[in-house]
C-alpha positions in Angstrom: 8.3 -25.1 40.7 5.9 -22.5 39.4 6.0 -21.6 35.6 6.2 -18.1 34.6 2.8 -16.8 34.1 3.7 -13.7 31.8 3.1 -13.8 28.0 6.0 -15.2 25.8 6.1 -11.8 24.2 7.1 -9.2 26.6 5.2 -6.1 25.9 8.4 -4.0 26.2 9.7 -6.1 23.2 7.1 -4.6 20.8 7.9 -0.9 21.9 11.9 -1.4 21.9 11.6 -3.0 18.3 9.4 -0.4 16.6 12.8 1.1 15.2 13.6 -1.8 13.3 10.5 -1.9 11.1 10.6 1.6 10.6 14.4 1.6 9.2 13.2 -0.4 6.1 10.3 2.1 5.3 12.1 4.1 3.0 9.0 5.3 0.6 6.4 8.0 1.4 3.0 6.9 0.2 -0.7 8.0 0.1 -3.7 6.1 0.4 -6.6 7.2 -1.7 -10.4 6.2 -1.4 -12.2 6.1 -4.8 -15.7 7.1 -4.4 -17.6 5.9 -7.4 -20.7 8.0 -7.0 -18.1 11.0 -7.8 -16.8 9.9 -11.2 -17.8 12.0 -14.2 -16.5 11.6 -17.7 -15.2 14.5 -19.8 -15.8 13.5 -23.4 -13.9 16.7 -24.7 -10.6 16.1 -22.9 -11.2 11.9 -22.8 -10.6 12.1 -18.9 -12.3 10.9 -15.8 -12.9 13.5 -13.1 -13.3 12.0 -9.9 -13.4 12.8 -6.2 -10.7 10.6 -4.8 -10.0 11.4 -1.2 -6.6 10.9 0.7 -7.3 8.9 3.8 -3.7 8.4 4.8 -0.2 9.4 4.2 3.2 8.0 5.6 6.1 5.9 5.1 6.2 2.5 3.8 7.9 -0.6 2.9 7.2 -2.3 -0.5 8.2 -5.7 -1.4 7.2 -8.0 -4.3 5.3 -11.2 -3.3 5.0 -13.2 -6.6 6.4 -13.0 -10.3 4.5 -11.1 -12.7 1.5 -12.8 -14.4 -0.3 -12.1 -17.7 -3.4 -10.3 -17.7 -5.3 -10.6 -21.1 -7.3 -7.7 -21.8 -9.2 -7.3 -25.1 -6.1 -7.3 -27.6 -3.8 -6.0 -25.0 -1.9 -8.4 -23.0 -0.4 -6.8 -19.9 1.2 -7.9 -16.9 0.4 -7.6 -13.4 2.4 -8.1 -10.2 1.3 -8.6 -6.5 3.1 -6.6 -3.9 3.1 -6.1 0.0 3.2 -3.0 1.7 3.8 -2.5 5.4 2.6 1.1 6.4 3.8 2.8 9.4 1.3 3.0 12.2 3.4 5.6 14.4 2.8 8.6 12.1 -0.7 8.9 13.4 -4.1 7.1 13.6 -4.8 4.4 10.9 -7.5 4.7 8.9 -9.7 1.8 7.5 -8.2 0.7 4.2 -10.5 -1.2 2.1 -10.1 -3.5 -1.2 -10.5 -1.0 -4.2 -8.6 2.0 -2.6 -5.3 2.7 -4.2 -1.9 4.0 -3.2 0.5 6.1 -4.8 4.3 6.3 -3.9 5.0 10.2 -3.5 8.7 9.6 -2.7 11.2 6.7 -3.2 14.7 7.9 -3.0 16.2 4.3 -3.7 14.1 3.1 -6.4 12.3 6.1 -8.2 10.4 3.5 -10.7 8.1 2.9 -7.7 6.5 6.1 -8.1 5.3 5.3 -11.7 2.6 3.1 -10.8 -0.7 3.2 -9.2 -1.3 0.2 -6.5 -4.7 -1.3 -6.1 -5.4 -2.6 -2.7 -6.5 -6.3 -2.9 -6.3 -7.2 0.7 -6.0 -4.9 3.7 -5.0 -7.3 6.5 -3.1 -6.4 9.7 0.1 -7.7 11.0 0.7 -9.3 14.3 3.5 -6.7 14.6 1.7 -3.9 16.5 3.6 -1.2 14.5 2.7 -1.9 10.9 -0.4 -2.2 8.8 0.2 -5.0 5.9 -1.7 -4.4 2.9 -1.3 -6.5 -0.4 -1.6 -4.6 -3.7 -1.9 -5.4 -7.4 0.1 -3.5 -9.7 -0.4 -3.1 -13.5 3.0 -3.1 -14.9 2.1 -1.1 -18.1 -0.1 1.7 -16.4 2.2 4.5 -15.9 0.3 7.6 -14.9 3.2 9.6 -15.6 3.6 8.5 -19.2 
C-alpha cells in the first residue's frame, strides 16, 4: 500500500481558515519606524520633534503574554507588560518590522484602554500561520501619551 505523498497540511486549509484569525482582530493599529537621526529637542516646549514614519496599518489582535513586572527607573518605579500582537497580512504587503519600532492602537471598540499606550516592538517574529505576522511588544503601563 502506497503512502499518500502530499503534505500533512493541505494548501486549501490555509486559504479557507483565514477568516478564523481575522475574526479575532478587533483593533486597528499603526506601526511606526523611529529614525534616530530625525530627532530634535525643543527646549522651549520641552518636547522631542521627530520624524517617525508610518510603515504599516491594519487590523490586529492583542493578547498579554505575562504578568506585569516592576521596572526601576531613577526614583520612579513603573510597571511593564509584554504583549503579543498578530497583524493581519491580508490588508496589503507586510513591511519589515524591526525591534525598536513602535505600534499605536488607533481604534479598539471593545477595550478603549488599549489606545492609551505605546507598544515598543521587542521581537518581530513570524508565525507559521500564513495569514498573520506575530510581533512581541513591551508596554510601559504608566506612559499614557494622552495624559
